[in-house]
Every structure is written in C-alpha cells, then in structure tokens.
Backbone as numpy.savetxt, mean C-alpha at the origin, in Angstrom:
# Nx Ny Nz CAx CAy CAz Cx Cy Cz
-24.94 -36.97 -38.88 -25.24 -37.19 -37.49 -24.03 -36.89 -36.61
-22.82 -37.35 -37.09 -21.62 -37.10 -36.33 -21.38 -35.60 -36.18
-21.65 -34.86 -37.27 -21.45 -33.41 -37.23 -22.38 -32.76 -36.20
-23.60 -33.26 -36.14 -24.56 -32.72 -35.16 -24.11 -33.01 -33.74
-23.63 -34.23 -33.49 -23.13 -34.59 -32.16 -21.91 -33.76 -31.79
-20.99 -33.57 -32.74 -19.80 -32.75 -32.48 -20.20 -31.30 -32.19
-21.16 -30.79 -32.94 -21.62 -29.42 -32.72 -22.25 -29.28 -31.34
-23.04 -30.25 -30.93 -23.68 -30.22 -29.61 -22.62 -30.33 -28.51
-21.62 -31.19 -28.70 -20.55 -31.35 -27.72 -19.75 -30.05 -27.59
-19.42 -29.44 -28.74 -18.68 -28.18 -28.74 -19.47 -27.08 -28.02
-20.78 -27.00 -28.29 -21.63 -26.00 -27.64 -21.68 -26.22 -26.13
-21.82 -27.47 -25.72 -21.87 -27.78 -24.27 -20.56 -27.41 -23.59
-19.43 -27.73 -24.22 -18.13 -27.38 -23.66 -17.95 -25.87 -23.58
-18.41 -25.15 -24.58 -18.30 -23.69 -24.57 -19.09 -23.09 -23.41
-20.30 -23.60 -23.21 -21.14 -23.10 -22.12 -20.49 -23.39 -20.77
-19.94 -24.60 -20.61 -19.27 -24.95 -19.36 -18.05 -24.07 -19.11
-17.26 -23.82 -20.14 -16.05 -23.00 -19.92 -16.43 -21.56 -19.59
-17.50 -21.03 -20.18 -17.96 -19.68 -19.82 -18.41 -19.65 -18.38
-19.13 -20.69 -17.97 -19.60 -20.76 -16.60 -18.42 -20.80 -15.63
-17.37 -21.59 -15.95 -16.20 -21.65 -15.09 -15.49 -20.31 -15.03
-15.39 -19.60 -16.18 -14.77 -18.28 -16.19 -15.52 -17.33 -15.28
-16.85 -17.37 -15.34 -17.66 -16.50 -14.48 -17.44 -16.84 -13.02
-17.37 -18.14 -12.69 -17.11 -18.55 -11.31 -15.75 -18.05 -10.85
-14.73 -18.17 -11.74 -13.40 -17.68 -11.39 -13.41 -16.17 -11.14
-14.15 -15.43 -11.96 -14.25 -13.98 -11.78 -14.92 -13.64 -10.46
-15.97 -14.39 -10.11 -16.64 -14.13 -8.83 -15.71 -14.42 -7.67
-14.96 -15.52 -7.75 -14.02 -15.85 -6.69 -12.96 -14.77 -6.58
-12.43 -14.31 -7.71 -11.40 -13.26 -7.70 -11.93 -11.98 -7.07
-13.20 -11.62 -7.40 -13.78 -10.41 -6.82 -13.96 -10.54 -5.32
-14.34 -11.71 -4.85 -14.57 -11.91 -3.42 -13.27 -12.01 -2.63
-12.16 -12.34 -3.29 -10.87 -12.47 -2.61 -9.96 -11.29 -2.94
-10.53 -10.12 -3.10 -9.72 -8.96 -3.45 -8.72 -8.68 -2.35
-7.50 -8.48 -2.75 -6.41 -8.24 -1.84 -5.86 -6.86 -2.16
-6.15 -5.91 -1.30 -5.75 -4.53 -1.57 -4.86 -4.00 -0.45
-3.97 -3.11 -0.85 -3.08 -2.41 0.07 -3.17 -0.93 -0.25
-3.35 -0.11 0.78 -3.41 1.35 0.59 -2.13 1.97 1.12
-1.55 2.87 0.33 -0.41 3.69 0.75 -0.93 5.11 0.89
-0.91 5.63 2.09 -1.43 6.97 2.36 -0.28 7.87 2.79
-0.04 8.92 2.01 1.12 9.80 2.21 0.77 10.94 3.16
1.64 11.13 4.18 1.44 12.17 5.19 2.75 12.96 5.31
2.65 14.27 5.24 3.83 15.13 5.31 4.54 14.99 6.66
5.87 14.90 6.62 6.68 14.70 7.83 6.57 15.86 8.81
6.57 17.09 8.30 6.57 18.26 9.19 5.19 18.69 9.64
4.21 18.65 8.73 2.89 19.20 9.04 1.86 18.14 9.42
2.17 16.86 9.15 1.23 15.76 9.35 -0.03 15.92 8.51
0.08 16.61 7.38 -1.07 16.79 6.48 -1.13 15.61 5.51
-2.34 15.10 5.27 -2.54 14.05 4.29 -2.30 14.64 2.90
-1.48 13.95 2.09 -1.08 14.49 0.78 -1.48 13.60 -0.40
-2.31 12.60 -0.17 -2.74 11.73 -1.26 -2.35 10.30 -0.99
-2.59 9.44 -1.96 -2.26 8.05 -1.76 -2.56 7.20 -2.96
-2.43 5.90 -2.77 -2.63 4.95 -3.85 -3.16 3.65 -3.27
-4.13 3.07 -3.95 -4.63 1.75 -3.59 -4.10 0.76 -4.61
-3.38 -0.25 -4.13 -2.81 -1.28 -4.99 -3.62 -2.56 -4.83
-3.84 -3.27 -5.93 -4.61 -4.51 -5.91 -3.71 -5.66 -6.31
-3.81 -6.75 -5.55 -2.96 -7.92 -5.77 -3.82 -9.17 -5.80
-3.20 -10.27 -6.21 -3.89 -11.56 -6.11 -4.01 -11.92 -4.63
-4.84 -12.87 -4.35 -5.14 -13.23 -2.96 -3.91 -13.78 -2.23
-3.81 -13.43 -0.96 -2.76 -13.96 -0.08 -3.30 -13.92 1.34
-3.00 -14.96 2.10 -3.52 -15.02 3.47 -2.67 -14.21 4.44
-1.48 -13.80 4.02 -0.63 -13.02 4.93 -0.03 -11.83 4.19
0.56 -10.93 4.97 1.13 -9.70 4.40 2.41 -9.34 5.14
3.53 -9.53 4.47 4.83 -9.19 5.03 5.53 -8.24 4.07
6.15 -7.22 4.62 6.91 -6.29 3.79 8.38 -6.67 3.84
8.92 -6.96 2.68 10.36 -7.23 2.52 11.00 -5.94 2.01
12.16 -5.61 2.52 12.81 -4.36 2.13 14.15 -4.62 1.46
14.51 -3.68 0.61 15.83 -3.67 -0.01 16.33 -2.23 0.10
17.50 -2.06 0.69 18.02 -0.72 0.96 19.45 -0.62 0.47
19.72 0.41 -0.31 21.08 0.73 -0.71 21.41 2.07 -0.09
22.35 2.06 0.86 22.73 3.29 1.56 23.28 4.31 0.56
22.92 5.56 0.74 23.36 6.59 -0.20 24.79 7.07 0.07
25.79 6.47 -0.62 27.13 7.05 -0.61 27.00 8.41 -1.27
26.53 8.40 -2.48 26.02 9.59 -3.17 24.56 9.34 -3.53
24.34 8.15 -4.12 22.99 7.78 -4.55 22.61 6.46 -3.89
21.41 6.40 -3.38 20.92 5.18 -2.75 19.48 4.94 -3.15
18.87 3.93 -2.52 17.48 3.63 -2.83 16.87 2.78 -1.73
15.57 2.73 -1.73 14.83 1.87 -0.81 13.62 1.32 -1.56
13.43 -0.01 -1.44 12.28 -0.66 -2.04 11.54 -1.44 -0.97
10.23 -1.41 -1.08 9.36 -2.22 -0.23 8.60 -3.17 -1.15
8.59 -4.45 -0.77 7.94 -5.46 -1.59 6.90 -6.21 -0.74
5.82 -6.61 -1.38 4.84 -7.51 -0.78 5.49 -8.89 -0.87
6.09 -9.33 0.21 6.97 -10.49 0.20 6.30 -11.76 -0.31
5.11 -12.06 0.17 4.44 -13.30 -0.21 4.15 -13.38 -1.71
3.99 -12.23 -2.36 3.64 -12.20 -3.78 4.79 -11.68 -4.66
5.88 -11.25 -4.03 7.02 -10.68 -4.75 6.57 -9.55 -5.68
5.76 -8.65 -5.13 5.23 -7.51 -5.89 5.65 -6.21 -5.21
5.93 -5.16 -6.00 6.37 -3.89 -5.41 5.25 -3.13 -4.71
5.63 -2.49 -3.60 4.74 -1.57 -2.89 5.26 -0.14 -3.01
6.60 0.00 -2.96 7.22 1.33 -2.99 8.65 1.19 -3.51
9.09 2.19 -4.27 10.47 2.25 -4.74 10.84 3.72 -4.83
11.95 4.08 -4.19 12.38 5.48 -4.24 13.88 5.60 -4.14
14.40 6.67 -4.72 15.84 6.93 -4.65 16.12 7.86 -3.47
17.37 7.79 -3.00 17.84 8.62 -1.89 19.16 9.24 -2.34
19.27 10.55 -2.21 20.48 11.22 -2.66 21.12 11.97 -1.49
22.41 11.73 -1.32 23.19 12.41 -0.29 23.37 13.86 -0.72
22.93 14.79 0.13 23.01 16.23 -0.13 22.34 16.59 -1.46
21.22 15.92 -1.74 20.42 16.17 -2.94 18.99 15.75 -2.66
18.26 15.44 -3.70 16.86 15.06 -3.52 16.51 13.91 -4.43
16.19 12.76 -3.83 15.74 11.61 -4.59 14.27 11.75 -4.94
13.72 10.70 -5.54 12.31 10.74 -5.93 11.68 9.37 -5.82
10.36 9.39 -5.64 9.58 8.16 -5.63 9.45 7.68 -7.07
9.82 6.43 -7.32 9.70 5.84 -8.65 8.45 4.98 -8.78
8.06 4.33 -7.67 6.86 3.51 -7.66 6.15 3.67 -6.33
4.87 3.87 -6.33 4.01 4.05 -7.48 4.38 5.34 -8.22
4.21 5.30 -9.54 4.58 6.45 -10.36 3.76 7.69 -10.00
2.50 7.48 -9.66 1.64 8.61 -9.30 0.76 8.22 -8.13
0.27 9.25 -7.45 -0.66 9.07 -6.34 -1.95 9.80 -6.66
-3.03 9.35 -6.08 -4.29 10.08 -6.20 -4.20 11.33 -5.33
-4.81 12.41 -5.80 -4.84 13.66 -5.05 -5.74 13.54 -3.83
-5.52 14.43 -2.88 -6.31 14.46 -1.65 -7.81 14.51 -1.96
-8.19 15.35 -2.92 -9.59 15.52 -3.26 -10.24 14.30 -3.88
-9.44 13.33 -4.32 -9.98 12.11 -4.91 -10.44 11.10 -3.86
-10.11 11.37 -2.60 -10.46 10.44 -1.52 -11.76 10.87 -0.86
-12.70 9.93 -0.82 -13.99 10.19 -0.18 -13.78 10.31 1.33
-14.48 11.27 1.93 -14.37 11.46 3.38 -15.66 11.00 4.06
-15.57 10.81 5.36 -16.71 10.39 6.17 -16.93 11.42 7.27
-18.13 11.48 7.80 -18.43 12.47 8.83 -18.03 12.01 10.23
-18.04 10.71 10.44 -17.68 10.14 11.75 -16.27 9.56 11.67
-15.27 10.21 12.29 -13.89 9.73 12.17 -13.71 8.32 12.71
-12.76 7.61 12.10 -12.42 6.26 12.55 -11.58 6.37 13.82
-12.00 5.64 14.84 -11.26 5.66 16.10 -9.86 5.08 15.90
-8.90 5.72 16.53 -7.52 5.27 16.39 -7.32 3.92 17.08
-6.68 2.98 16.39 -6.34 1.71 17.06 -5.28 1.96 18.12
-5.02 0.98 18.94 -3.98 1.14 19.95 -2.63 1.32 19.27
-1.69 1.96 19.97 -0.37 2.19 19.40 0.35 0.89 19.10
-0.05 -0.18 19.74 0.55 -1.49 19.48 0.23 -1.99 18.07
-0.77 -1.39 17.42 -1.15 -1.78 16.06 -0.32 -1.07 15.00
0.57 -0.16 15.41 1.43 0.56 14.47 2.81 -0.08 14.49
3.41 -0.20 13.33 4.73 -0.83 13.23 5.56 -0.08 12.20
6.73 0.41 12.62 7.63 1.10 11.70 8.29 0.08 10.78
8.42 0.45 9.50 9.10 -0.40 8.53 10.60 -0.14 8.66
11.32 -1.11 9.19 12.76 -0.97 9.42 13.51 -1.51 8.20
13.77 -0.65 7.24 14.39 -1.05 5.98 15.90 -1.24 6.12
16.49 -0.77 7.21 17.90 -1.03 7.53 18.08 -0.81 9.02
19.22 -1.22 9.54 19.47 -1.00 10.96 19.60 0.48 11.29
19.82 1.31 10.26 19.97 2.75 10.46 18.72 3.53 10.05
17.61 2.83 9.79 16.37 3.50 9.39 16.02 4.55 10.43
15.73 5.76 9.96 15.46 6.86 10.88 13.96 7.02 11.12
13.59 7.04 12.39 12.25 7.42 12.83 12.44 8.27 14.08
11.71 9.38 14.19 11.87 10.23 15.38 11.58 9.46 16.66
12.36 9.72 17.70 12.14 9.07 18.99 10.77 9.42 19.57
10.30 10.62 19.24 9.01 11.07 19.79 7.88 10.95 18.76
7.99 9.97 17.86 6.96 9.79 16.83 5.60 9.59 17.49
4.67 10.47 17.16 3.33 10.44 17.74 2.36 9.89 16.69
2.00 8.62 16.84 1.11 7.98 15.87 -0.25 8.65 15.82
-0.67 9.27 16.91 -1.99 9.91 16.90 -2.03 11.08 15.92
-0.90 11.78 15.75 -0.86 12.87 14.77 -0.99 12.34 13.35
-0.35 11.20 13.09 -0.47 10.58 11.77 -1.91 10.11 11.55
-2.48 9.48 12.59 -3.84 8.97 12.47 -4.84 10.11 12.25
-4.63 11.22 12.93 -5.54 12.36 12.76 -5.62 12.82 11.31
-4.54 12.65 10.55 -4.53 13.11 9.17 -5.32 12.20 8.22
-5.61 10.96 8.63 -6.31 10.02 7.74 -7.62 9.48 8.31
-7.96 9.84 9.54 -9.10 9.21 10.22 -10.46 9.56 9.61
-10.52 10.58 8.74 -11.78 10.96 8.11 -11.92 10.41 6.69
-11.04 9.48 6.31 -11.08 8.93 4.96 -11.91 7.66 4.91
-12.76 7.55 3.90 -13.61 6.37 3.72 -12.76 5.11 3.54
-11.64 5.26 2.84 -10.77 4.10 2.61 -10.23 3.55 3.93
-9.96 4.41 4.89 -9.48 3.97 6.21 -10.59 3.24 6.94
-11.80 3.77 6.86 -12.95 3.11 7.48 -13.14 1.71 6.87
-13.07 1.63 5.54 -13.26 0.35 4.86 -12.18 -0.66 5.25
-10.93 -0.22 5.22 -9.83 -1.14 5.52 -9.86 -1.61 6.97
-10.10 -0.70 7.89 -10.09 -1.09 9.30 -11.30 -1.96 9.66
-12.42 -1.78 8.98 -13.56 -2.64 9.27 -13.40 -4.01 8.59
-12.78 -4.06 7.41 -12.55 -5.33 6.72 -11.46 -6.17 7.38
-10.46 -5.50 7.97 -9.32 -6.21 8.53 -8.90 -5.53 9.84
-9.73 -5.63 10.88 -9.50 -4.87 12.11 -8.24 -5.25 12.88
-7.68 -6.43 12.61 -6.49 -6.86 13.34 -5.19 -6.65 12.56
-5.29 -5.99 11.42 -4.10 -5.77 10.60 -3.23 -4.67 11.20
-1.93 -4.91 11.18 -0.98 -3.88 11.62 -0.98 -2.74 10.61
-0.76 -1.55 11.12 -0.63 -0.37 10.27 0.86 -0.10 10.15
1.39 -0.31 8.96 2.82 -0.14 8.74 3.10 1.34 8.49
4.15 1.85 9.11 4.54 3.25 8.96 5.94 3.26 8.34
6.04 3.89 7.17 7.31 3.97 6.46 7.66 5.45 6.29
8.84 5.85 6.78 9.32 7.22 6.60 10.30 7.24 5.44
9.89 7.92 4.37 10.73 8.05 3.18 11.50 9.35 3.25
12.82 9.24 3.28 13.71 10.41 3.38 14.56 10.49 2.11
14.04 11.12 1.05 14.78 11.16 -0.22 16.01 12.06 -0.18
16.13 12.90 0.86 17.30 13.75 1.01 17.94 13.43 2.36
19.24 13.13 2.33 19.96 12.83 3.56 21.28 13.58 3.56
22.07 13.38 4.61 23.27 14.20 4.78 22.79 15.48 5.42
22.87 16.56 4.67 22.21 17.79 5.11 20.84 17.76 4.44
20.06 16.75 4.81 18.74 16.57 4.20 17.75 17.58 4.73
16.74 17.82 3.93 15.71 18.78 4.29 14.45 18.02 4.72
14.10 18.05 6.00 12.89 17.34 6.45 11.61 17.78 5.73
11.62 18.94 5.08 10.45 19.37 4.31 10.24 18.46 3.10
11.26 17.68 2.71 11.16 16.75 1.59 10.67 15.37 2.02
10.57 15.12 3.30 10.29 13.78 3.81 8.78 13.55 3.97
8.41 12.30 3.86 7.00 11.93 4.01 6.87 10.56 4.68
5.80 10.43 5.45 5.40 9.14 5.97 4.47 8.51 4.96
4.54 7.19 4.86 3.54 6.42 4.13 2.92 5.44 5.12
1.62 5.59 5.35 0.90 4.65 6.19 0.37 3.55 5.26
0.69 2.32 5.58 0.38 1.19 4.69 -0.66 0.32 5.40
-1.84 0.25 4.80 -2.94 -0.52 5.37 -3.29 -1.67 4.45
-3.64 -2.80 5.02 -4.03 -4.00 4.27 -5.50 -4.27 4.48
-6.25 -4.47 3.36 -7.70 -4.73 3.50 -7.97 -6.17 3.87
C-alpha cells in the first residue's frame, strides 16, 4: 500500500512539475526581449544585413560602452547594461583595419523579409548616437532620414516599431580604421529594441 501511495505521489509531483515548466516556457515566450542590429554602409547608406539578439526579460534598455583608444590597436564594446550581455565588440586599428568580433556573423540582406508599405520615420528626437567616448566621431551633418530610408521596408523594423513605438533608435558608427582611415570601411549600426 505504501508503494502505491508513493507511486501516486511521485506521479502527481511529476505532472505538476511538467505543468510548471510549460507555464515558465509560456511566460518566457511572452516576455521575449529582442534587440536588432541593422548594418548600414557609411558612404552609400545601403542596408548590408543585421542580427537579431534575444535576451532574458528586462524592463529597460541602456547601452554601456567600453572604449580603448587605438594607439596602434584599440577596441569598442557595447553591452546591454541591465543584463551585462554583449551587443557589439570590434577592434580599431590605427592606419589599418580592425574587425567586428561580436556578433560573429550577420544575416544577409536577402534573409530579411520586406514589406510593401514602408514604415514612417519617427521624429529625429527618437534617434540617439551611441557616444562610446568623448571623441566618438559622428558627422555634423548626419541625416537620420537617409539611414531610415535604408531600413524602412524591412518587416523587422515594422515589428519592432509597432511593438515598442516609444523606444529610442540607437545609432552607432563603427570606424575600424582610423588615423588615415578609409570611410569605405565604416558602418552604422542602427540598434532597435522590441
């Protein structure tokens, strides 16, 4: 009799723990926290691909930066501050060419679904440059509308802006070559939070 009671208790506990796991999975799915990095060429403003990163839930989104000025070799890292998780990591080389280390790869342009009705550009007040150092370079005549034009037909942009219409659009200019750097090597990363 004791064995039967223990077996019934074990079965009941197993069913309850499975139910709790399913509830946790549903909660995790409903609280998806995603950040999109969309790469745009510095000279042509052409969309060049991107990456969608998924994180645990957080009610806020702050980018923390770490910058090592390139005496010869330098670097810049962007972190999701509230979660202490990487968003971007790249090297900077004086009179050379650094490289993006994280994300290791980006999705190609063709991997992004497009929409027929472009997403209307938010006000310029919704754009914010990522100032990774006091010497962070951004053109004085930076035209956010040109950057927006390169991504406004992407489904991911429509999804993110409709899910989080009040989120700032972070603009990060990655310059892996400095000194006599070549602007053809530079890229903007537009960072959107869902």
